[in-house]
C-alpha positions as CSV (number, residue, x, y, z in Angstrom):
1,M,106.7,104.0,176.1
2,K,104.3,101.2,175.4
3,Q,100.6,101.7,175.0
4,V,99.9,98.7,177.2
5,E,101.5,100.5,180.2
6,T,99.4,103.6,179.6
7,F,95.9,102.0,179.6
8,L,94.3,99.6,182.0
9,P,92.9,96.4,180.4
10,L,89.1,96.7,180.6
11,D,86.9,93.8,181.8
12,W,83.9,95.2,180.0
13,P,82.1,93.5,177.1
14,L,81.4,96.5,175.0
15,P,78.4,96.9,172.7
16,P,79.0,97.2,168.9
17,G,80.6,100.5,167.9
18,V,81.5,101.5,171.4
19,R,85.1,101.9,172.7
20,A,86.4,102.7,176.2
21,A,89.7,103.3,178.0
22,F,91.1,104.0,181.4
23,T,94.5,105.7,181.7
24,T,97.2,104.8,184.2
25,R,99.8,107.3,185.5
26,L,102.4,105.8,183.2
27,G,103.6,106.8,179.7
28,G,103.4,110.6,179.8
29,V,105.8,113.6,180.1
30,S,104.8,115.2,183.5
31,R,107.4,115.3,186.3
32,A,107.0,114.4,189.9
33,P,104.6,114.6,191.7
34,W,102.5,114.5,188.6
35,D,104.5,111.7,187.0
36,S,103.9,111.0,184.4
37,F,100.6,110.7,182.4
38,N,98.7,113.5,184.3
39,L,95.7,114.7,182.4
40,G,94.4,117.2,184.9
41,A,95.0,120.9,184.1
42,H,93.9,122.0,187.6
43,V,96.4,120.3,189.8
44,G,99.5,122.5,189.5
45,D,101.3,120.6,186.7
46,A,103.1,122.5,183.9
47,P,100.4,123.5,181.3
48,E,102.7,122.3,178.4
49,H,103.0,118.9,180.0
50,V,99.3,118.5,180.4
51,A,98.8,119.6,176.8
52,A,101.3,117.1,175.6
53,N,99.7,114.3,177.6
54,R,96.2,115.2,176.3
55,A,97.5,115.2,172.8
56,R,99.1,111.8,173.4
57,L,95.8,110.5,174.6
58,R,94.0,111.6,171.5
59,E,96.8,110.1,169.3
60,L,96.9,106.8,171.0
61,L,93.2,106.3,170.9
62,A,92.8,107.9,167.5
63,L,90.0,110.2,168.7
64,P,88.7,112.3,165.9
65,D,87.5,115.1,168.2
66,E,88.6,116.6,171.5
67,P,87.1,114.7,174.5
68,G,84.4,116.3,176.6
69,W,86.7,117.6,179.4
70,L,84.7,118.6,182.4
71,D,85.2,121.1,185.2
72,Q,84.2,118.6,187.9
73,V,82.7,120.0,191.1
74,H,81.6,116.8,193.0
75,G,77.9,117.5,192.1
76,A,75.3,115.7,190.0
77,E,74.9,117.9,186.9
78,V,75.0,116.0,183.6
79,A,76.2,117.7,180.4
80,D,74.7,116.6,177.0
81,L,77.7,116.8,174.7
82,D,75.5,116.8,171.7
83,R,74.6,120.3,172.6
84,V,78.1,121.6,173.4
85,P,80.7,122.4,170.8
86,P,84.1,120.6,171.2
87,A,86.6,122.4,173.5
88,S,83.9,124.4,175.1
89,P,84.2,124.8,179.0
90,I,81.7,122.5,180.8
91,T,81.0,122.5,184.5
92,A,79.4,119.1,185.3
93,D,80.2,115.8,186.9
94,A,78.8,113.6,184.1
95,S,78.2,113.6,180.4
96,V,76.2,111.8,177.8
97,T,76.2,111.7,174.0
98,G,74.9,109.9,171.0
99,A,77.4,111.4,168.6
100,T,80.2,109.4,166.9
101,G,83.8,110.3,167.9
102,R,82.9,112.5,170.9
103,A,84.3,110.9,174.1
104,C,82.6,111.3,177.4
105,L,85.5,111.6,179.9
106,I,85.9,111.7,183.6
107,M,89.1,112.5,185.5
108,V,89.8,110.8,188.9
109,A,92.4,110.2,191.5
110,D,90.3,108.2,194.1
111,C,86.7,109.0,193.2
112,L,84.8,106.3,191.3
113,P,84.5,106.7,187.5
114,V,81.4,105.0,186.0
115,L,81.1,104.5,182.3
116,F,77.8,103.7,180.6
117,A,76.7,102.4,177.2
118,A,73.3,101.4,175.7
119,R,73.3,97.7,174.7
120,D,72.7,98.7,171.1
121,G,75.7,101.1,171.2
122,G,73.5,104.2,170.4
123,R,74.1,106.2,173.6
124,I,77.0,106.5,176.0
125,G,77.7,108.3,179.3
126,A,80.3,108.8,182.0
127,A,79.9,109.9,185.7
128,H,82.3,111.1,188.4
129,A,81.0,109.3,191.4
130,G,82.8,110.3,194.6
131,W,80.8,110.1,197.8
132,R,79.3,113.5,197.3
133,G,78.2,112.8,193.7
134,L,76.8,109.4,194.7
135,A,74.8,110.9,197.5
136,A,73.5,113.7,195.2
137,G,72.3,111.2,192.6
138,V,74.8,111.6,189.8
139,L,74.3,108.0,188.6
140,G,70.6,108.3,188.4
141,N,70.8,111.6,186.6
142,T,73.3,110.1,184.1
143,V,71.1,107.1,183.3
144,K,68.1,109.4,182.9
145,A,70.0,111.7,180.6
146,M,71.0,108.8,178.3
147,G,67.3,108.4,177.5
148,V,67.6,104.6,177.4
149,P,65.7,102.2,179.6
150,A,67.9,101.2,182.5
151,S,67.5,97.5,181.7
152,E,69.2,98.3,178.3
153,V,72.3,99.9,179.9
154,T,75.6,98.3,180.7
155,A,78.0,100.0,183.1
156,W,81.7,99.7,184.1
157,L,83.2,100.8,187.5
158,G,86.8,102.0,187.2
159,P,89.6,102.2,189.7
160,A,88.8,104.1,192.9
161,I,89.8,104.1,196.6
162,L,88.4,100.9,198.0
163,Q,86.9,100.3,201.4
164,P,90.1,99.2,203.3
165,N,91.7,102.5,202.5
166,F,88.7,104.9,202.5
167,E,88.1,106.2,206.0
168,V,85.3,108.7,206.4
169,G,83.3,110.5,209.2
170,A,79.8,109.9,210.3
171,D,78.6,112.7,208.0
172,V,79.4,110.6,204.9
173,R,77.5,107.6,206.3
174,E,74.5,109.8,207.2
175,A,74.4,111.2,203.7
176,F,73.3,107.8,202.4
177,I,71.2,106.1,205.1
178,P,68.0,108.3,204.9
179,G,67.5,107.4,201.2
180,D,68.6,103.8,201.5
181,A,68.7,102.0,204.9
182,G,70.6,99.1,203.3
183,A,73.5,101.4,202.5
184,A,74.6,101.0,206.1
185,G,76.1,97.7,205.0
186,C,78.6,99.7,203.0
187,F,80.2,101.2,206.1
188,V,82.3,99.3,208.6
189,P,83.3,100.9,211.9
190,N,87.1,101.2,212.6
191,A,89.2,101.4,215.7
192,R,89.3,105.2,215.4
193,G,85.6,105.7,215.8
194,R,85.2,106.4,212.1
195,W,84.0,104.4,209.2
196,Q,85.5,102.5,206.2
197,A,83.3,103.4,203.2
198,D,82.6,101.1,200.2
199,L,82.2,103.4,197.2
200,V,81.9,100.5,194.8
201,G,79.3,98.9,197.0
202,L,77.3,102.1,197.2
203,A,77.4,102.5,193.4
204,R,76.3,99.0,192.8
205,R,73.4,99.4,195.1
206,Q,72.3,102.6,193.3
207,L,72.7,101.0,189.9
208,Q,70.7,98.0,191.0
209,A,67.9,100.2,192.3
210,L,67.9,102.1,189.0
211,G,67.5,98.8,187.1
212,V,71.1,98.7,185.7
213,T,72.0,95.1,186.3
214,D,74.8,94.6,183.8
215,V,77.7,96.0,185.8
216,H,81.4,95.2,185.4
217,G,84.7,96.3,187.0
218,G,85.1,97.8,190.5
219,R,88.1,95.7,191.6
220,W,91.1,98.2,191.4
221,C,92.2,100.3,194.3
222,T,93.9,103.6,193.4
223,F,95.3,104.1,197.0
224,A,96.9,100.6,197.1
225,D,98.5,100.6,193.7
226,A,101.0,103.6,193.6
227,R,102.8,102.3,190.5
228,R,99.8,102.5,188.2
229,F,97.4,105.0,189.8
230,F,97.3,108.5,191.2
231,S,95.6,108.8,194.6
232,H,94.7,112.1,196.2
233,R,94.1,110.5,199.6
234,R,97.5,108.8,199.5
235,D,99.7,111.5,198.0
236,G,97.8,114.8,198.5
237,R,99.4,116.4,195.5
238,G,99.5,114.5,192.2
239,G,97.9,114.0,188.8
240,R,94.6,112.8,187.4
241,M,93.7,109.7,185.3
242,A,90.9,109.6,182.8
243,A,88.0,107.1,182.1
244,L,86.5,107.7,178.8
245,V,83.9,106.0,176.4
246,W,83.1,106.9,172.8
247,R,81.3,105.7,169.7
248,D,83.6,105.0,166.8
249,S,80.8,104.0,164.3
250,P,77.2,105.1,163.8
């Protein structure tokens, strides 16, 4: 198994002392339908396989501490990892830290992962931005929790289900329009009387409104690339990938 197959090449110019990674579904030990690098402990995979994959993640990235694994609930709560001991259970959909060696980590299988870093490398964060989290303000909460001016933050949008494959009902569209009339442009009607939603476009609009203008990524579709990515919408039952960012020097 080659490391190059296990991680997606990132198009994100990282600040000094900051590292980041996004796992593909390749290079692990899990069996179908979680094959093979499943990192989610909540999707029905054998616990020993998940543990082996998580150990492999730490080994390949040379992480000194256990990442900040979150119990994600599609909300907008942000955990400060500086206040939480490693391996402690955390219910949140985003995390931030200024510590060295502690990774902010988000698991996804269609929702949009957003990684953050201060330009000086001093603070980092990660957010789980499905449509519910976006509508609830998880990106704004994460930037605020970083404690860095938005103009000094750089962000990366990871693989997610893109607009051609993300059909939603009117309730999803209506969750965004009251707070941002321009968000209507991120929804295209389809022949079934429903809408094709642009998660990446919605995230970019919110980041722009926050003042985060240095934004990268947002071009990979989890649904369309079954070889590299898990997709809950496509497969129903399957694994989870991880987006993570950490500081490897003070």
